C-alpha positions in Angstrom: -1.9 -1.0 -49.5 -1.3 -4.8 -49.3 -4.5 -6.6 -50.2 -3.8 -9.4 -47.8 -3.3 -6.9 -44.9 -6.6 -5.2 -45.9 -8.4 -8.6 -45.9 -7.0 -9.4 -42.4 -8.1 -6.1 -41.1 -11.6 -6.6 -42.4 -11.8 -10.0 -40.8 -10.5 -9.0 -37.4 -13.6 -7.2 -36.2 -15.7 -10.3 -36.8 -13.8 -12.2 -34.0 -15.8 -12.8 -30.8 -15.5 -10.2 -28.0 -13.9 -12.8 -25.7 -11.1 -13.5 -28.2 -10.5 -9.8 -28.8 -10.2 -9.2 -25.1 -7.8 -12.1 -24.7 -5.6 -10.7 -27.6 -5.5 -7.2 -26.1 -4.1 -8.6 -22.8 -0.8 -9.1 -24.8 -0.9 -5.7 -26.4 0.9 -2.7 -24.8 -0.9 0.6 -24.1 0.2 2.3 -27.3 -0.8 -0.8 -29.3 -4.2 -0.9 -27.7 -4.8 2.8 -28.5 -3.8 2.2 -32.1 -6.1 -0.9 -32.3 -9.0 1.2 -31.1 -8.5 3.7 -33.9 -9.0 1.1 -36.6 -12.8 0.9 -36.5 -15.8 1.5 -34.3 -16.5 -2.2 -33.8 -13.0 -2.8 -32.3 -13.5 0.3 -30.1 -16.6 -1.4 -28.6 -14.9 -4.8 -28.2 -11.8 -3.4 -26.5 -13.7 -1.0 -24.3 -13.4 -3.1 -21.1 -9.6 -3.6 -21.5 -9.2 0.1 -22.4 -11.2 1.3 -19.4 -9.4 -1.0 -17.0 -6.0 0.1 -18.1 -6.6 3.9 -18.2 -9.4 4.6 -15.8 -9.1 2.0 -13.0 -7.3 4.7 -10.9 -7.9 8.4 -11.3 -5.7 11.1 -9.9 -6.1 14.6 -8.4 -4.0 17.2 -6.7 -7.2 18.9 -5.6 -6.7 21.7 -8.1 -9.6 23.2 -10.1 -8.3 21.5 -13.3 -7.9 18.0 -11.9 -11.3 18.1 -10.2 -12.8 19.4 -13.4 -11.4 16.4 -15.3 -12.9 14.0 -12.7 -16.2 15.8 -12.9 -16.2 15.3 -16.7 -15.3 11.6 -16.3 -18.2 11.1 -13.8 -20.6 12.0 -16.6 -19.5 9.0 -18.6 -21.8 6.3 -17.4 -19.9 3.4 -19.0 -16.5 4.5 -17.5 -17.7 5.2 -14.0 -18.0 1.5 -12.9 -14.4 0.9 -14.0 -12.9 3.5 -11.5 -11.6 1.5 -8.6 -9.2 3.9 -7.0 -8.6 7.6 -6.3 -5.0 8.8 -5.8 -4.0 12.1 -4.4 -0.8 12.9 -6.3 0.7 16.0 -4.9 4.2 16.6 -6.0 3.6 20.0 -7.7 1.4 21.9 -5.3 -2.0 21.3 -3.8 -5.4 22.8 -4.2 -4.6 25.4 -6.8 -7.5 27.6 -8.0 -9.7 26.9 -5.0 -10.3 29.2 -2.0 -9.6 27.5 1.2 -10.6 28.7 4.7 -8.8 27.6 7.8 -9.6 27.5 11.5 -7.4 29.6 13.7 -6.1 26.4 15.4 -5.0 24.8 12.1 -7.3 22.5 10.1 -9.2 23.6 7.1 -12.7 24.7 7.9 -15.7 23.2 6.0 -13.8 21.8 2.9 -17.0 20.1 1.8 -18.6 23.6 1.3 -16.2 24.2 -1.6 -18.3 23.4 -4.7 -15.6 21.4 -6.4 -15.0 19.2 -3.3 -18.7 18.8 -2.8 -19.1 17.5 -6.4 -16.2 15.0 -5.8 -18.1 13.8 -2.7 -21.3 13.3 -4.7 -19.4 11.5 -7.5 -18.0 9.0 -5.0 -21.5 8.4 -3.6 -23.6 8.2 -6.8 -21.3 7.6 -9.8 -17.9 6.0 -8.8 -19.7 3.3 -6.8 -16.7 0.9 -7.2 -14.1 3.4 -6.1 -13.1 2.1 -2.7 -9.3 2.3 -2.8 -7.5 5.5 -1.9 -3.9 6.6 -2.1 -2.2 9.7 -0.7 1.4 10.2 -1.7 3.9 12.8 -0.2 7.3 12.5 -1.8 9.0 15.6 -0.4 9.4 17.1 3.1 6.6 19.5 4.0 8.6 21.3 6.6 6.5 23.8 8.5 5.1 26.1 5.7 2.9 29.1 6.4 -0.6 28.1 7.3 -1.9 30.2 4.4 -0.6 27.4 2.1 -2.4 24.1 1.4 -0.2 21.1 1.9 -0.3 17.3 1.6 -1.3 17.0 5.2 -4.4 19.2 4.5 -5.2 16.7 1.8 -5.3 13.9 4.4 -7.9 16.0 6.3 -9.9 16.6 3.1 -9.9 12.8 2.3 -11.3 11.9 5.8 -13.9 14.7 5.5 -15.0 13.3 2.2 -15.3 9.6 3.1 -16.7 10.2 6.5 -19.4 12.6 5.3 -20.2 10.3 2.3 -20.0 7.1 4.4 -17.9 5.5 1.6 -17.0 2.0 2.7 -13.2 2.3 2.2 -11.6 -1.1 1.5 -8.0 0.0 0.8 -6.0 3.0 2.1 -2.4 3.9 1.5 -0.8 6.8 3.3 2.7 7.1 1.9 5.0 9.9 3.2 8.2 8.6 1.8 10.7 9.6 -0.8 12.0 7.3 -3.6 14.4 5.7 -1.2 11.6 4.8 1.2 12.8 7.2 3.8 9.8 8.2 5.8 8.7 11.8 6.1 6.6 13.6 8.7 2.9 14.7 8.5 2.0 18.1 9.8 -0.5 17.3 12.5 -1.5 20.9 13.0 -3.6 20.5 9.9 -5.4 17.3 10.9 -8.9 17.1 12.5 -8.7 16.4 16.2 -10.2 13.2 17.6 -11.2 11.8 14.2 -10.9 8.2 15.5 -13.7 8.9 18.1 -16.3 9.7 15.5 -18.9 6.9 15.1 -19.1 7.7 11.4 -15.3 7.1 11.0 -15.5 3.8 12.9 -18.3 2.6 10.6 -16.5 3.2 7.3 -13.1 2.0 8.6 -14.4 -1.3 9.7 -14.6 -2.2 6.0 -10.9 -1.7 5.5 -9.0 -4.7 4.1 -5.7 -3.2 3.0 -3.8 -0.6 5.0 -0.3 0.9 4.3 1.2 3.5 6.6 4.6 4.9 5.6 5.1 7.7 8.0 7.9 8.7 10.4 6.4 8.2 13.8 6.3 11.1 16.2 4.5 11.9 19.5 2.1 14.1 17.5 1.0 11.5 15.0 1.3 8.4 17.2 -2.4 8.2 18.3 -3.9 8.9 14.9 -1.8 6.2 13.1 -2.4 3.7 15.9 -6.1 4.2 15.7 -6.1 3.8 11.9 -4.7 0.3 12.6 -6.9 -0.6 15.7 -10.1 0.5 14.0 -9.6 -1.9 11.1 -10.4 -5.4 12.5 -11.0 -6.9 9.1 -7.6 -6.2 7.6 -6.1 -8.7 5.1 -3.0 -6.7 4.3 -1.0 -4.5 6.7 2.2 -2.6 5.7 4.0 -0.4 8.2 7.1 1.8 7.7 7.5 3.8 10.8 11.2 4.5 11.3 13.7 2.4 13.3 13.5 4.1 16.7 12.1 3.5 20.2 8.8 5.1 19.4 8.2 2.7 16.6 8.9 -0.1 19.1 6.3 1.3 21.4 3.8 1.5 18.5 4.4 -2.2 17.8 3.9 -3.0 21.5 0.5 -1.3 21.5 -0.5 -3.3 18.4 0.6 -6.6 20.0 -1.5 -5.7 23.1 -4.6 -4.2 21.6 -5.0 -5.4 18.0 -6.6 -8.6 16.7 -6.4 -9.5 13.0 -8.3 -12.8 12.5 -8.3 -12.4 8.7 -4.8 -10.9 8.1 -3.0 -12.7 5.3 -0.1 -10.3 4.5 2.1 -8.5 7.0 5.0 -6.3 5.9 7.3 -4.3 8.2 9.8 -1.8 6.7 12.4 0.2 8.5 10.6 -0.4 11.8 11.8 -1.3 15.3 10.1 -4.0 17.4 10.8 -6.0 20.5 10.9 -9.8 20.2 8.0 -10.6 22.6 5.8 -8.2 20.7 6.7 -9.5 17.3 6.2 -13.1 18.5 2.9 -12.3 20.0 1.7 -10.6 16.8 2.9 -13.6 14.7 1.3 -16.1 17.1 -2.1 -14.4 16.6 -1.7 -14.8 12.8 -0.9 -18.5 12.7 -4.2 -19.5 11.1 -4.3 -16.8 8.4 -0.8 -15.5 7.4 0.3 -16.3 3.9 2.9 -13.6 3.2 5.5 -12.1 5.6 8.0 -9.3 4.7 10.6 -8.0 7.1 12.9 -5.4 5.6 15.3 -3.3 7.6 13.7 -4.3 10.9 15.5 -3.7 14.1 15.1 -5.6 17.4 15.3 -3.6 20.6 16.9 -3.9 23.1 19.4 -6.8 23.8 17.6 -9.3 21.6 18.2 -11.6 18.7 16.2 -13.3 15.9 16.5 -16.9 16.9 13.3 -17.2 18.9 11.4 -15.3 16.1 12.6 -17.9 13.6 11.6 -20.6 16.0 8.1 -19.1 16.2 7.9 -19.0 12.4 9.2 -22.6 11.8 6.3 -24.1 13.8 2.6 -24.3 13.0 2.4 -21.7 10.2 0.7 -24.0 7.8 -0.8 -21.1 5.7 2.5 -19.3 5.1 3.4 -19.4 1.4 5.9 -16.6 0.9 8.6 -14.9 3.0 11.0 -11.9 2.4 13.6 -11.4 5.1 16.2 -8.7 4.4 18.6 -6.6 6.5 17.4 -7.7 9.9 19.2 -6.0 12.8 19.8 -7.6 16.1 21.2 -6.0 19.3 22.4 -9.1 21.2 25.2 -9.7 22.0 26.1 -6.7 19.9 24.3 -4.7 17.2 24.8 -6.5 14.0 23.1 -7.5 10.8 21.6 -10.9 10.7 23.1 -13.3 8.2 22.7 -16.9 7.2 26.3 -17.9 6.4 25.7 -21.5 5.2 22.2 -21.6 3.9 23.4 -21.3 0.3 25.2 -24.6 0.7 22.0 -26.4 1.7 21.6 -29.2 -0.9 17.8 -29.1 -0.4 17.6 -25.7 -2.0 20.0 -26.1 -5.0 17.3 -27.3 -7.4 14.7 -24.7 -6.3 13.5 -22.6 -9.3 14.8 -19.0 -9.4 11.3 -17.6 -9.4 10.8 -19.2 -6.0 14.1 -18.5 -4.3 16.3 -15.5 -4.2 19.2 -14.7 -1.9 21.0 -11.4 -1.2 24.7 -11.8 -0.6 27.1 -9.5 1.2 29.7 -7.6 -0.8 32.6 -9.2 1.0 34.6 -11.3 -1.5 36.5 -13.2 1.2 33.6 -14.4 3.3 30.4 -14.0 1.3 27.3 -14.4 3.4 23.6 -14.3 2.8 22.0 -11.2 4.3 18.5 -11.8 3.0 16.2 -14.4 1.4 13.0 -14.5 -0.5 11.2 -17.8 -0.8 7.8 -19.0 -1.9 6.7 -22.6 -2.3 5.8 -25.9 -0.6 9.1 -26.3 1.3 8.3 -23.4 3.6 8.6 -25.3 7.0 11.9 -26.8 5.9 13.3 -23.4 4.7 12.4 -21.8 8.0 14.1 -24.5 9.9 17.2 -24.0 7.7 17.1 -20.3 8.4 17.0 -21.0 12.1 19.8 -23.5 11.9 22.1 -21.3 9.8 21.5 -18.0 11.6 
């Protein structure tokens, strides 16, 4: 062994914890694990970085094995405070190894009476006291499987049973029924508890919510539940909706414009969603004092409307707005067509803008290239918005 290398290794553990933690921020996961194997002193000094990387979010598919691993983790007192999120990852089956009973009308009956689920509930209350972010992912169509099977939609019901019973103050919730192409899928509402949104216990925990993502193909069956998840979260700071570009989504956005108030909302993102201009303008108008980030991606206006008045609304009195992403915006007046900004790339005011602040998406046409989308963040926001309005 090189004597100099040995000397360096022997000196490294004597470095202050703060310096070691700073160094480990530049080390990849494999390097961090290798570093921790060198000596016990470095294990202790890298513990915070290690726990944040590998245990900030834990996963389960509600199987006996995954719940057992979470139970084992809950007995590690030093790691428990580092757990910030719980993700239900359900690509390969749900609830294996457990015995589930179901009501004749659809939903699971008394899931909290299953010992493994009850222990998960107790861990959320007593041990994972910083775990307040929850994720449910469905990446494949459920179809309408036999009710003897446990599905992702059943997991949504189990999640709400857990947090309502435990009165966990949920701060972040992401319900993602979408494949890798962001095409929204449909939840099986037969498996969901009825009138969840009317329970006082639900309203109490949901009022803590700061981040909400709903990627779900909107239907008449799930309309009320999804709407109530939004309306019962008055303290939201981030809202992302991916509902499908159809009339029902437009009605959903109308209800939000009429019934919702978001005094603290900083980030609004709409993906593959339809909306009417008056409703979108009303929602944006209510966010003038707080909105910092706006994303509109594959958004369709219905019916017989265009984007000019929306851009006019944005270009005035949005002093807090720092970042915009506008891509593939569809208009229906005078004909259905994709919004473009033909001459904005020629604007001399934008030529010296750093690449990390400005990005444009060009059409594939070689004869008449046009800008179909733009991302911008920076201090020139009012000017950029006026340019968008002028070049639409």
